[in-house]
N, C-alpha and C positions, 0 to 999 in steps of 0.2 A: 605395691612393688612386686609382690608374689604373682599377682595377676599378669603384670607386664612380663615377668619372667616366663610364665607358661605360654603367653602369647608369642614370645620370641622362639620358644621351642616348637610351637605349632608352625611358625613360619619356616623354621629350619627344616622341619619334616617336609613341608610343601616344596621348598627349594631343592632338597635332596631328591625328591621324586621327579622334579623338573630336570635336573642334571642327569638322572638315571635314564629318563625317557630319551633325552637328547643323545646320550652316549649309546644307547641301544640302537637307535635308528642310524646313528653315524657308523656304527660297526657293521651293520647289515645293509647299508644303502646300496652296495654294489650287487649283492646276492638277492635282495628283495626287489621285485618289480614295482615300479611306481604305479600308483592308481591313476586312472584316467578321470580327471575331475569333470570333464564334459559329460561323462556317462555315469559317474558315481551317484548312487541313490542314498548315500549316507553322508554324515559329516566326516571329513578326514580326521584322523587321530592327531594328537599333538606331535609335531616333528615328523609326521608321515610324509614321504616323498610322493609328489603327484606330478602328472603331466597335464598340461592344459593348453587350449588354443582359444584365441579371441582377439579382439581389437581394443586398444587402449583409448579411453576417452581423451580426445586431443586437447581439451580445454581445462579440464578439472584434475588437479593433482595436489598433493600435500607435501610440505617440507617439515619434517620433524626436527625441531630446534635442539640446539645444544648437544650435538653428537660429536664426540671427539675421536680422532684417529691419530695415534702417535702425538698426542697433545695438541693437535691442530683442530680448531673448531670447524664444524660443518653441519650438514643436514643429511638426513635420510630422505630419499625421494620415494614417495608412495603414489603410484598410479592406480587408476580404476579400470579394471578390465571388463569389457562387455563380452559375455559368452553367449553364443547362439542358443536360442530357445530357453534361456534362463532369465528370469526377471531381475534377480539380484546381481549387482556388480561384485567383483572380487577385488579386494585391495592387494596390491603387489608392491613389496618393498624392493626397489630397484637398486639400492645400495647407497653408499656415502659419497658426498661431493663437498669439496671445501667451500666454506662461506666467504663471500667477498669481505674486504676490509671494513667497509661501512655497513652499519646495521640497516640503513635505509635501502641498500641494494640487495638484490636476490641473484642467485646463480643462474646461469643460462642453461635451462633444461630443455632437452629435446626427447620427447617420447617416441617410441617406435610407431610407425604408420603402417596401416594395413593389418592383415591377419598375421599373428605371430604364434609360434608354438614353442613351449619351453618347459623345463622341469623346475620344481620349487619345493621347499620344505614348508610345512604348515605350522603356523605359530598362532597361539591364542594369547595375545598380550594381556598382562595384568595391570590394572590401574595402580598407579603410584599415588598413595594418599598424601605424599609430601609435595606433589606438584600442583601448583595453582593453575587450574585449567581455564586460562583466560583466552578468549578469542580476540585476536588482534585486529583482524579485518572484518568488515561487515559481510553478511551473506551475499553471494553473487560475485564476489571479487576473487579471482584466482591468479596464482596459486594461493593456498591458505597455509600460513605458518602456524604450527601448533606445537605444544610442548611434548605431547605423546600421542600415540595412535592406538586407541582402544576402540575396536569396530562399533560396539554398541553405543558408546558415547559420541563417536563421530557421526553415526547414523542419525542420532537424535539432534545433535547440534547443527548439522548441516542439511537436515531433511533429505537424507540419502537412503536408498534401499541397498545395503551391502551385506555380504556374507559375514558371519560372526567370527571370522578368522582372517589372518594376514598371511600371504604367501611371501616367502623369502626366496628371491630369484637365485637360481643355481649359479655357481661360479663359472660354469661352462657356457652360459648363455652368451650370444654374440652381441648383446646390447646391455644397457644398464651402466652402473657406476661401480665403484670399489665395493667388493663384497667379501667379508670375513665373518661369517655368521657363528655365533655362539650365544648361549644364554646370557643376556645382558642384565643380570640381577645380582643382588648381594648373595654370596655363597653361603651355604648352610652353616659353615664353621663360624662365620661372623655372627650369625644369629645366635648360635650356641654360646659364643663369648659374651654377647650382650645379655643373654639369659643368666649366665653365671654372675655377671655384674649386678643385675637386679636382685637375684637371690642373695648375694653377698650384702647388698645394701639393706635388704629386708632383715637379715640376721643381725647386722650391725644395729639397726633401729630397734630390734627386739631386745638386744643386750643393753642398749642405752636406756630403754624404757624400764627394763627390769631393775637395773641399778638405781634409776631415779625413784622407783616405787619403794625399793628396800630402804633407801636413804630417808624418804619421807616417813615411812613407818617407824624407822629407828628414832627420828627426831620426835615423833608423836609419843613414843614410849618414854623417852627421856624427859619429856615435859610432864 
């Protein structure tokens, strides 16, 4: 229990750093020039604003399942951008779209055609250990409906060469779907609350154990 409590505190620290990075880039997004991803020779930082030009793969894209907007179920649409003179494709989250009523149906998605230029935020998605990463459709069938988009896992599962980050399409882009970006993770305060619960349970277990030992020793002495 104590170990779980410390694990929750570690997660709280990680989430606090995540929110701090997002807030820092959000506050300076207008004054800080966006990096040109086509020319950038380093990996962009978390939540760093970038500009990029390229062409979307017209056939292959992903639908991230179970995405809610105002309690309405839907998908996040992730396209694969081809950048000139770069071997790796770059995944771009184009935003949220409402899911059809029937699970067997998929939304009508239209990716931009030709070369497009846009601004985006850089995200490094973290794997959710509580999500069962089950592939619904066999390889070669597109689009692919997946529970989460972690670039390294997607690259391995679908035999793709993609960059280790995900771009979040700017709200100002003339294409894409509904976009309201913010860290979609459990806030650090909730992890801290869970840590307190685990520590409290550990203390309670220790108290119960101590009382039980005292009673056993007392009974032995009386005998």
